[in-house]
N, CA, C and O atoms as CSV, one atom per row, in Angstrom:
chain,resi,resn,atom,element,x,y,z
A,1,MET,N,N,80.813,140.002,69.319
A,1,MET,CA,C,81.162,140.261,67.931
A,1,MET,C,C,82.529,140.929,67.873
A,1,MET,O,O,82.873,141.766,68.707
A,2,LYS,N,N,83.271,140.545,66.894
A,2,LYS,CA,C,84.617,141.073,66.711
A,2,LYS,C,C,84.592,142.231,65.722
A,2,LYS,O,O,83.689,142.354,64.895
A,3,LYS,N,N,85.606,143.070,65.835
A,3,LYS,CA,C,85.784,144.128,64.857
A,3,LYS,C,C,86.290,143.492,63.563
A,3,LYS,O,O,87.223,142.688,63.587
A,4,ILE,N,N,85.682,143.847,62.447
A,4,ILE,CA,C,86.071,143.290,61.153
A,4,ILE,C,C,87.372,143.938,60.706
A,4,ILE,O,O,87.533,145.157,60.776
A,5,SER,N,N,88.304,143.097,60.241
A,5,SER,CA,C,89.590,143.616,59.790
A,5,SER,C,C,90.027,142.891,58.527
A,5,SER,O,O,89.497,141.833,58.187
A,6,ALA,N,N,90.992,143.470,57.842
A,6,ALA,CA,C,91.516,142.889,56.614
A,6,ALA,C,C,92.239,141.572,56.873
A,6,ALA,O,O,92.429,140.780,55.950
A,7,ALA,N,N,92.640,141.332,58.102
A,7,ALA,CA,C,93.332,140.091,58.431
A,7,ALA,C,C,92.388,138.890,58.455
A,7,ALA,O,O,92.843,137.747,58.411
A,8,MET,N,N,91.095,139.134,58.523
A,8,MET,CA,C,90.108,138.047,58.581
A,8,MET,C,C,89.892,137.448,57.204
A,8,MET,O,O,90.052,138.120,56.185
A,9,THR,N,N,89.530,136.192,57.191
A,9,THR,CA,C,89.166,135.549,55.924
A,9,THR,C,C,87.770,136.026,55.520
A,9,THR,O,O,87.022,136.552,56.344
A,10,ASP,N,N,87.432,135.841,54.262
A,10,ASP,CA,C,86.103,136.227,53.790
A,10,ASP,C,C,85.013,135.464,54.539
A,10,ASP,O,O,83.953,136.018,54.834
A,11,GLU,N,N,85.272,134.204,54.845
A,11,GLU,CA,C,84.296,133.387,55.569
A,11,GLU,C,C,84.030,133.947,56.960
A,11,GLU,O,O,82.881,134.005,57.399
A,12,VAL,N,N,85.080,134.356,57.649
A,12,VAL,CA,C,84.932,134.915,58.991
A,12,VAL,C,C,84.190,136.245,58.924
A,12,VAL,O,O,83.345,136.530,59.772
A,13,ILE,N,N,84.501,137.055,57.923
A,13,ILE,CA,C,83.803,138.334,57.761
A,13,ILE,C,C,82.323,138.094,57.504
A,13,ILE,O,O,81.478,138.793,58.063
A,14,ALA,N,N,81.997,137.112,56.665
A,14,ALA,CA,C,80.596,136.786,56.394
A,14,ALA,C,C,79.884,136.374,57.677
A,14,ALA,O,O,78.747,136.779,57.915
A,15,GLU,N,N,80.542,135.577,58.499
A,15,GLU,CA,C,79.952,135.161,59.774
A,15,GLU,C,C,79.731,136.352,60.699
A,15,GLU,O,O,78.703,136.446,61.369
A,16,GLN,N,N,80.698,137.257,60.732
A,16,GLN,CA,C,80.570,138.441,61.576
A,16,GLN,C,C,79.424,139.335,61.089
A,16,GLN,O,O,78.652,139.853,61.896
A,17,LEU,N,N,79.321,139.511,59.787
A,17,LEU,CA,C,78.215,140.312,59.242
A,17,LEU,C,C,76.873,139.666,59.565
A,17,LEU,O,O,75.922,140.353,59.938
A,18,PHE,N,N,76.797,138.347,59.421
A,18,PHE,CA,C,75.565,137.641,59.724
A,18,PHE,C,C,75.208,137.803,61.203
A,18,PHE,O,O,74.039,137.984,61.545
A,19,ALA,N,N,76.210,137.737,62.076
A,19,ALA,CA,C,75.960,137.915,63.507
A,19,ALA,C,C,75.380,139.300,63.778
A,19,ALA,O,O,74.487,139.449,64.612
A,20,ARG,N,N,75.880,140.302,63.084
A,20,ARG,CA,C,75.368,141.663,63.264
A,20,ARG,C,C,73.955,141.789,62.703
A,20,ARG,O,O,73.099,142.448,63.294
A,21,ILE,N,N,73.720,141.156,61.569
A,21,ILE,CA,C,72.380,141.154,60.973
A,21,ILE,C,C,71.403,140.458,61.911
A,21,ILE,O,O,70.287,140.931,62.124
A,22,GLU,N,N,71.832,139.338,62.465
A,22,GLU,CA,C,70.974,138.595,63.394
A,22,GLU,C,C,70.671,139.413,64.651
A,22,GLU,O,O,69.540,139.400,65.138
A,23,ALA,N,N,71.659,140.116,65.171
A,23,ALA,CA,C,71.437,140.948,66.358
A,23,ALA,C,C,70.412,142.032,66.057
A,23,ALA,O,O,69.536,142.317,66.873
A,24,ARG,N,N,70.530,142.629,64.885
A,24,ARG,CA,C,69.574,143.676,64.499
A,24,ARG,C,C,68.176,143.083,64.312
A,24,ARG,O,O,67.186,143.662,64.760
A,25,ARG,N,N,68.102,141.933,63.653
A,25,ARG,CA,C,66.811,141.270,63.433
A,25,ARG,C,C,66.136,140.959,64.760
A,25,ARG,O,O,64.943,141.212,64.929
A,26,LYS,N,N,66.904,140.406,65.708
A,26,LYS,CA,C,66.353,140.060,67.015
A,26,LYS,C,C,65.917,141.304,67.784
A,26,LYS,O,O,64.900,141.287,68.477
A,27,ALA,N,N,66.688,142.378,67.657
A,27,ALA,CA,C,66.317,143.634,68.327
A,27,ALA,C,C,64.978,144.156,67.806
A,27,ALA,O,O,64.212,144.777,68.543
A,28,LEU,N,N,64.708,143.895,66.529
A,28,LEU,CA,C,63.437,144.311,65.930
A,28,LEU,C,C,62.334,143.270,66.154
A,28,LEU,O,O,61.203,143.441,65.698
A,29,GLN,N,N,62.675,142.207,66.852
A,29,GLN,CA,C,61.741,141.127,67.195
A,29,GLN,C,C,61.089,140.512,65.957
A,29,GLN,O,O,59.870,140.362,65.874
A,30,ILE,N,N,61.951,140.163,64.997
A,30,ILE,CA,C,61.501,139.515,63.762
A,30,ILE,C,C,62.129,138.131,63.727
A,30,ILE,O,O,63.334,137.992,63.937
A,31,THR,N,N,61.326,137.109,63.463
A,31,THR,CA,C,61.871,135.755,63.378
A,31,THR,C,C,62.610,135.579,62.056
A,31,THR,O,O,62.406,136.346,61.114
A,32,GLN,N,N,63.463,134.569,61.994
A,32,GLN,CA,C,64.167,134.275,60.740
A,32,GLN,C,C,63.166,133.964,59.633
A,32,GLN,O,O,63.325,134.418,58.500
A,33,ALA,N,N,62.133,133.190,59.965
A,33,ALA,CA,C,61.127,132.823,58.959
A,33,ALA,C,C,60.402,134.059,58.443
A,33,ALA,O,O,60.160,134.181,57.242
A,34,ASP,N,N,60.055,134.974,59.342
A,34,ASP,CA,C,59.378,136.207,58.915
A,34,ASP,C,C,60.291,137.077,58.054
A,34,ASP,O,O,59.856,137.656,57.058
A,35,MET,N,N,61.561,137.162,58.450
A,35,MET,CA,C,62.500,137.972,57.663
A,35,MET,C,C,62.686,137.367,56.282
A,35,MET,O,O,62.717,138.085,55.283
A,36,ALA,N,N,62.809,136.052,56.225
A,36,ALA,CA,C,62.951,135.378,54.927
A,36,ALA,C,C,61.736,135.679,54.052
A,36,ALA,O,O,61.882,135.955,52.861
A,37,ALA,N,N,60.548,135.626,54.631
A,37,ALA,CA,C,59.332,135.915,53.865
A,37,ALA,C,C,59.320,137.366,53.398
A,37,ALA,O,O,58.907,137.652,52.275
A,38,ARG,N,N,59.769,138.281,54.249
A,38,ARG,CA,C,59.792,139.707,53.884
A,38,ARG,C,C,60.713,139.991,52.704
A,38,ARG,O,O,60.436,140.871,51.889
A,39,ILE,N,N,61.814,139.238,52.618
A,39,ILE,CA,C,62.764,139.505,51.532
A,39,ILE,C,C,62.641,138.476,50.413
A,39,ILE,O,O,63.482,138.407,49.516
A,40,ASP,N,N,61.572,137.677,50.485
A,40,ASP,CA,C,61.195,136.753,49.414
A,40,ASP,C,C,62.247,135.686,49.127
A,40,ASP,O,O,62.586,135.417,47.975
A,41,ILE,N,N,62.760,135.081,50.215
A,41,ILE,CA,C,63.662,133.942,50.092
A,41,ILE,C,C,63.193,132.870,51.069
A,41,ILE,O,O,62.374,133.145,51.946
A,42,THR,N,N,63.703,131.663,50.925
A,42,THR,CA,C,63.330,130.587,51.841
A,42,THR,C,C,64.114,130.741,53.150
A,42,THR,O,O,65.174,131.366,53.167
A,43,PRO,N,N,63.597,130.174,54.242
A,43,PRO,CA,C,64.355,130.222,55.501
A,43,PRO,C,C,65.738,129.568,55.371
A,43,PRO,O,O,66.700,130.022,55.989
A,44,LYS,N,N,65.833,128.507,54.571
A,44,LYS,CA,C,67.132,127.858,54.369
A,44,LYS,C,C,68.104,128.822,53.683
A,44,LYS,O,O,69.270,128.904,54.068
A,45,THR,N,N,67.630,129.549,52.672
A,45,THR,CA,C,68.474,130.534,51.991
A,45,THR,C,C,68.899,131.618,52.970
A,45,THR,O,O,70.040,132.079,52.940
A,46,TYR,N,N,67.974,132.024,53.840
A,46,TYR,CA,C,68.313,133.035,54.845
A,46,TYR,C,C,69.453,132.523,55.737
A,46,TYR,O,O,70.407,133.256,55.998
A,47,ARG,N,N,69.363,131.284,56.199
A,47,ARG,CA,C,70.416,130.728,57.049
A,47,ARG,C,C,71.741,130.625,56.303
A,47,ARG,O,O,72.804,130.719,56.915
A,48,ASN,N,N,71.688,130.435,54.993
A,48,ASN,CA,C,72.917,130.354,54.187
A,48,ASN,C,C,73.631,131.694,54.066
A,48,ASN,O,O,74.780,131.746,53.629
A,49,LEU,N,N,72.964,132.772,54.448
A,49,LEU,CA,C,73.625,134.080,54.437
A,49,LEU,C,C,74.861,134.052,55.333
A,49,LEU,O,O,75.825,134.779,55.092
A,50,LYS,N,N,74.829,133.216,56.361
A,50,LYS,CA,C,75.968,133.104,57.279
A,50,LYS,C,C,77.230,132.678,56.538
A,50,LYS,O,O,78.338,133.037,56.936
A,51,LYS,N,N,77.065,131.921,55.474
A,51,LYS,CA,C,78.195,131.458,54.670
A,51,LYS,C,C,78.611,132.494,53.626
A,51,LYS,O,O,79.605,132.313,52.924
A,52,GLY,N,N,77.848,133.572,53.533
A,52,GLY,CA,C,78.169,134.621,52.566
A,52,GLY,C,C,77.603,134.367,51.187
A,52,GLY,O,O,78.022,135.000,50.218
A,53,SER,N,N,76.651,133.444,51.083
A,53,SER,CA,C,76.105,133.132,49.758
A,53,SER,C,C,74.747,133.811,49.565
A,53,SER,O,O,73.703,133.299,49.970
A,54,CYS,N,N,74.804,134.973,48.936
A,54,CYS,CA,C,73.578,135.672,48.559
A,54,CYS,C,C,73.921,136.684,47.471
A,54,CYS,O,O,75.080,137.047,47.274
A,55,SER,N,N,72.898,137.120,46.785
A,55,SER,CA,C,73.120,138.142,45.756
A,55,SER,C,C,73.139,139.525,46.410
A,55,SER,O,O,72.687,139.700,47.541
A,56,VAL,N,N,73.656,140.473,45.693
A,56,VAL,CA,C,73.672,141.849,46.183
A,56,VAL,C,C,72.234,142.332,46.399
A,56,VAL,O,O,71.964,143.072,47.345
A,57,MET,N,N,71.325,141.921,45.534
A,57,MET,CA,C,69.939,142.352,45.662
A,57,MET,C,C,69.304,141.814,46.952
A,57,MET,O,O,68.548,142.530,47.610
A,58,VAL,N,N,69.599,140.580,47.313
A,58,VAL,CA,C,69.083,140.024,48.566
A,58,VAL,C,C,69.655,140.808,49.741
A,58,VAL,O,O,68.927,141.149,50.673
A,59,LEU,N,N,70.952,141.094,49.702
A,59,LEU,CA,C,71.580,141.858,50.779
A,59,LEU,C,C,70.953,143.245,50.901
A,59,LEU,O,O,70.665,143.700,52.008
A,60,LEU,N,N,70.741,143.917,49.772
A,60,LEU,CA,C,70.136,145.251,49.814
A,60,LEU,C,C,68.719,145.203,50.370
A,60,LEU,O,O,68.329,146.067,51.155
A,61,THR,N,N,67.951,144.201,49.967
A,61,THR,CA,C,66.587,144.056,50.469
A,61,THR,C,C,66.605,143.793,51.971
A,61,THR,O,O,65.786,144.337,52.712
A,62,LEU,N,N,67.532,142.965,52.411
A,62,LEU,CA,C,67.673,142.669,53.835
A,62,LEU,C,C,68.043,143.933,54.616
A,62,LEU,O,O,67.449,144.215,55.657
A,63,LEU,N,N,69.007,144.681,54.124
A,63,LEU,CA,C,69.411,145.921,54.789
A,63,LEU,C,C,68.253,146.911,54.848
A,63,LEU,O,O,68.093,147.623,55.839
A,64,ARG,N,N,67.451,146.957,53.795
A,64,ARG,CA,C,66.285,147.844,53.785
A,64,ARG,C,C,65.297,147.427,54.876
A,64,ARG,O,O,64.772,148.279,55.593
A,65,GLN,N,N,65.041,146.126,55.005
A,65,GLN,CA,C,64.114,145.625,56.022
A,65,GLN,C,C,64.613,145.908,57.442
A,65,GLN,O,O,63.813,146.096,58.359
A,66,LEU,N,N,65.914,145.938,57.614
A,66,LEU,CA,C,66.509,146.181,58.928
A,66,LEU,C,C,66.781,147.666,59.176
A,66,LEU,O,O,67.370,148.027,60.194
A,67,ASN,N,N,66.354,148.521,58.252
A,67,ASN,CA,C,66.572,149.969,58.341
A,67,ASN,C,C,68.062,150.316,58.444
A,67,ASN,O,O,68.459,151.199,59.205
A,68,LEU,N,N,68.864,149.609,57.670
A,68,LEU,CA,C,70.312,149.833,57.669
A,68,LEU,C,C,70.849,150.311,56.323
A,68,LEU,O,O,72.059,150.457,56.155
A,69,LEU,N,N,69.973,150.551,55.381
A,69,LEU,CA,C,70.404,150.892,54.033
A,69,LEU,C,C,71.221,152.187,53.982
A,69,LEU,O,O,72.158,152.304,53.192
A,70,GLU,N,N,70.861,153.151,54.824
A,70,GLU,CA,C,71.578,154.433,54.820
A,70,GLU,C,C,73.034,154.286,55.224
A,70,GLU,O,O,73.858,155.143,54.907
A,71,ASN,N,N,73.359,153.198,55.927
A,71,ASN,CA,C,74.736,152.981,56.369
A,71,ASN,C,C,75.680,152.661,55.218
A,71,ASN,O,O,76.896,152.678,55.403
A,72,LEU,N,N,75.155,152.374,54.048
A,72,LEU,CA,C,76.019,152.070,52.904
A,72,LEU,C,C,76.863,153.268,52.490
A,72,LEU,O,O,77.944,153.098,51.926
A,73,ASP,N,N,76.377,154.484,52.766
A,73,ASP,CA,C,77.179,155.661,52.446
A,73,ASP,C,C,78.471,155.690,53.257
A,73,ASP,O,O,79.491,156.190,52.784
A,74,SER,N,N,78.428,155.160,54.464
A,74,SER,CA,C,79.652,155.077,55.273
A,74,SER,C,C,80.590,154.009,54.734
A,74,SER,O,O,81.812,154.155,54.766
A,75,LEU,N,N,79.996,152.939,54.241
A,75,LEU,CA,C,80.793,151.835,53.708
A,75,LEU,C,C,81.484,152.222,52.404
A,75,LEU,O,O,82.677,151.976,52.221
A,76,ILE,N,N,80.721,152.826,51.506
A,76,ILE,CA,C,81.246,153.222,50.199
A,76,ILE,C,C,80.853,154.679,49.961
A,76,ILE,O,O,79.797,154.939,49.384
A,77,PRO,N,N,81.680,155.636,50.393
A,77,PRO,CA,C,81.329,157.046,50.238
A,77,PRO,C,C,81.296,157.485,48.777
A,77,PRO,O,O,81.965,156.906,47.921
A,78,GLN,N,N,80.507,158.513,48.517
A,78,GLN,CA,C,80.457,159.062,47.162
A,78,GLN,C,C,81.805,159.687,46.824
A,78,GLN,O,O,82.460,160.279,47.682
A,79,PRO,N,N,82.208,159.549,45.569
A,79,PRO,CA,C,83.475,160.182,45.184
A,79,PRO,C,C,83.349,161.700,45.227
A,79,PRO,O,O,82.282,162.262,44.981
A,80,THR,N,N,84.448,162.335,45.540
A,80,THR,CA,C,84.447,163.794,45.583
A,80,THR,C,C,85.222,164.330,44.383
A,80,THR,O,O,86.051,163.636,43.795
A,81,VAL,N,N,84.934,165.558,44.043
A,81,VAL,CA,C,85.652,166.220,42.956
A,81,VAL,C,C,86.867,166.898,43.562
A,81,VAL,O,O,86.751,167.766,44.426
A,82,ARG,N,N,88.021,166.488,43.098
A,82,ARG,CA,C,89.265,167.075,43.589
A,82,ARG,C,C,89.627,168.294,42.744
A,82,ARG,O,O,89.382,168.307,41.538
A,83,PRO,N,N,90.199,169.304,43.361
A,83,PRO,CA,C,90.598,170.492,42.604
A,83,PRO,C,C,91.543,170.160,41.446
A,83,PRO,O,O,91.492,170.817,40.406
A,84,THR,N,N,92.397,169.158,41.612
A,84,THR,CA,C,93.317,168.814,40.524
A,84,THR,C,C,92.566,168.254,39.319
A,84,THR,O,O,92.998,168.434,38.181
A,85,ASP,N,N,91.427,167.568,39.566
A,85,ASP,CA,C,90.612,167.073,38.449
A,85,ASP,C,C,90.052,168.240,37.647
A,85,ASP,O,O,90.036,168.215,36.416
A,86,VAL,N,N,89.592,169.263,38.364
A,86,VAL,CA,C,89.053,170.449,37.695
A,86,VAL,C,C,90.153,171.143,36.913
A,86,VAL,O,O,89.945,171.552,35.770
A,87,TRP,N,N,91.316,171.276,37.521
A,87,TRP,CA,C,92.435,171.938,36.865
A,87,TRP,C,C,92.808,171.209,35.585
A,87,TRP,O,O,93.012,171.841,34.549
A,88,ARG,N,N,92.898,169.881,35.645
A,88,ARG,CA,C,93.258,169.116,34.447
A,88,ARG,C,C,92.208,169.270,33.353
A,88,ARG,O,O,92.534,169.344,32.168
A,89,GLN,N,N,90.949,169.316,33.767
A,89,GLN,CA,C,89.882,169.408,32.778
A,89,GLN,C,C,89.866,170.785,32.111
A,89,GLN,O,O,89.471,170.908,30.952
A,90,THR,N,N,90.289,171.810,32.835
A,90,THR,CA,C,90.259,173.159,32.260
A,90,THR,C,C,91.492,173.470,31.417
A,90,THR,O,O,91.516,174.453,30.676
A,91,GLN,N,N,92.503,172.631,31.534
A,91,GLN,CA,C,93.714,172.847,30.757
A,91,GLN,C,C,93.492,172.380,29.317
A,91,GLN,O,O,92.882,171.338,29.075
A,92,SER,N,N,93.972,173.126,28.418
A,92,SER,CA,C,93.906,172.687,27.027
A,92,SER,C,C,95.285,172.894,26.411
A,92,SER,O,O,96.060,173.749,26.839
A,93,SER,N,N,95.553,172.116,25.434
A,93,SER,CA,C,96.860,172.272,24.798
A,93,SER,C,C,96.683,172.285,23.284
A,93,SER,O,O,95.850,171.578,22.717
A,94,ALA,N,N,97.478,173.095,22.681
A,94,ALA,CA,C,97.487,173.169,21.218
A,94,ALA,C,C,98.892,172.794,20.782
A,94,ALA,O,O,99.854,173.525,21.018
A,95,GLU,N,N,98.986,171.643,20.145
A,95,GLU,CA,C,100.270,171.133,19.678
A,95,GLU,C,C,101.290,171.049,20.812
A,95,GLU,O,O,102.463,171.371,20.624
A,96,GLY,N,N,100.842,170.622,21.974
A,96,GLY,CA,C,101.758,170.408,23.093
A,96,GLY,C,C,102.086,171.647,23.887
A,96,GLY,O,O,102.805,171.554,24.882
A,97,ILE,N,N,101.587,172.814,23.490
A,97,ILE,CA,C,101.876,174.040,24.234
A,97,ILE,C,C,100.653,174.364,25.077
A,97,ILE,O,O,99.546,174.503,24.556
A,98,ARG,N,N,100.858,174.479,26.360
A,98,ARG,CA,C,99.745,174.779,27.259
A,98,ARG,C,C,99.402,176.261,27.189
A,98,ARG,O,O,100.266,177.138,27.154
A,99,GLU,N,N,98.094,176.489,27.171
A,99,GLU,CA,C,97.617,177.866,27.238
A,99,GLU,C,C,97.613,178.296,28.689
A,99,GLU,O,O,97.653,177.442,29.575
A,100,PRO,N,N,97.566,179.579,28.962
A,100,PRO,CA,C,97.504,180.037,30.355
A,100,PRO,C,C,96.288,179.420,31.042
A,100,PRO,O,O,95.223,179.273,30.444
A,101,SER,N,N,96.475,179.064,32.313
A,101,SER,CA,C,95.390,178.410,33.040
A,101,SER,C,C,94.263,179.401,33.322
A,101,SER,O,O,94.454,180.617,33.330
A,102,ALA,N,N,93.092,178.834,33.550
A,102,ALA,CA,C,91.914,179.645,33.829
A,102,ALA,C,C,92.062,180.317,35.184
A,102,ALA,O,O,92.823,179.860,36.038
A,103,GLY,N,N,91.335,181.395,35.370
A,103,GLY,CA,C,91.358,182.107,36.641
A,103,GLY,C,C,90.651,181.308,37.724
A,103,GLY,O,O,89.988,180.309,37.445
A,104,VAL,N,N,90.802,181.757,38.951
A,104,VAL,CA,C,90.210,181.060,40.091
A,104,VAL,C,C,88.697,180.980,39.952
A,104,VAL,O,O,88.106,179.938,40.235
A,105,GLY,N,N,88.073,182.045,39.528
A,105,GLY,CA,C,86.615,182.054,39.371
A,105,GLY,C,C,86.146,181.014,38.366
A,105,GLY,O,O,85.149,180.324,38.583
A,106,GLU,N,N,86.884,180.914,37.258
A,106,GLU,CA,C,86.526,179.925,36.242
A,106,GLU,C,C,86.728,178.506,36.766
A,106,GLU,O,O,85.928,177.618,36.473
A,107,ARG,N,N,87.788,178.287,37.534
A,107,ARG,CA,C,88.021,176.958,38.110
A,107,ARG,C,C,86.919,176.572,39.094
A,107,ARG,O,O,86.435,175.441,39.088
A,108,LEU,N,N,86.530,177.524,39.938
A,108,LEU,CA,C,85.454,177.228,40.886
A,108,LEU,C,C,84.149,176.925,40.164
A,108,LEU,O,O,83.408,176.029,40.569
A,109,ALA,N,N,83.867,177.659,39.110
A,109,ALA,CA,C,82.652,177.399,38.330
A,109,ALA,C,C,82.721,176.022,37.684
A,109,ALA,O,O,81.720,175.306,37.654
A,110,ALA,N,N,83.883,175.643,37.166
A,110,ALA,CA,C,84.042,174.318,36.562
A,110,ALA,C,C,83.882,173.232,37.622
A,110,ALA,O,O,83.286,172.188,37.357
A,111,ARG,N,N,84.401,173.470,38.797
A,111,ARG,CA,C,84.261,172.483,39.878
A,111,ARG,C,C,82.793,172.322,40.258
A,111,ARG,O,O,82.323,171.203,40.468
A,112,GLN,N,N,82.071,173.433,40.348
A,112,GLN,CA,C,80.640,173.373,40.694
A,112,GLN,C,C,79.859,172.619,39.619
A,112,GLN,O,O,78.947,171.857,39.939
A,113,ARG,N,N,80.210,172.827,38.349
A,113,ARG,CA,C,79.535,172.100,37.261
A,113,ARG,C,C,79.783,170.591,37.386
A,113,ARG,O,O,78.877,169.786,37.173
A,114,LEU,N,N,81.012,170.224,37.732
A,114,LEU,CA,C,81.329,168.812,37.918
A,114,LEU,C,C,80.555,168.214,39.084
A,114,LEU,O,O,80.049,167.096,38.987
A,115,LYS,N,N,80.459,168.951,40.181
A,115,LYS,CA,C,79.730,168.457,41.342
A,115,LYS,C,C,78.262,168.238,41.012
A,115,LYS,O,O,77.700,167.196,41.350
A,116,THR,N,N,77.641,169.201,40.361
A,116,THR,CA,C,76.216,169.069,40.053
A,116,THR,C,C,75.969,168.017,38.992
A,116,THR,O,O,74.912,167.386,38.992
A,117,ARG,N,N,76.909,167.810,38.093
A,117,ARG,CA,C,76.764,166.777,37.063
A,117,ARG,C,C,76.809,165.386,37.675
A,117,ARG,O,O,76.078,164.499,37.235
A,118,ASP,N,N,77.656,165.177,38.683
A,118,ASP,CA,C,77.821,163.855,39.288
A,118,ASP,C,C,76.711,163.499,40.264
A,118,ASP,O,O,76.642,162.355,40.712
A,119,GLN,N,N,75.852,164.429,40.602
A,119,GLN,CA,C,74.791,164.128,41.586
A,119,GLN,C,C,73.590,163.534,40.960
A,119,GLN,O,O,72.620,163.228,41.653
């Protein structure tokens, strides 16, 4: 298996992903037919995954069956709250004149509120 890179075409990336999925499936000693049945698709549809033709829901179900769902956090990490976002949100202006910025304690409290709101 090759390392996936931006230089690859989408078709090649789909083939590489399928190869990795197949390696995981075989390691778990599950046949293609059994995996297709587990994710409620036909064996032919399962084989078409190599071409990259599936819905996001099929992919998620497949990843769940292969115990790989947790790896999505590495693929698409949760957004973080940047201090500049908090600073901008705490700034207010009246007719274009900025008021004095909030103290450090108030900024940290605003950042914590943003973090807990996004979870």
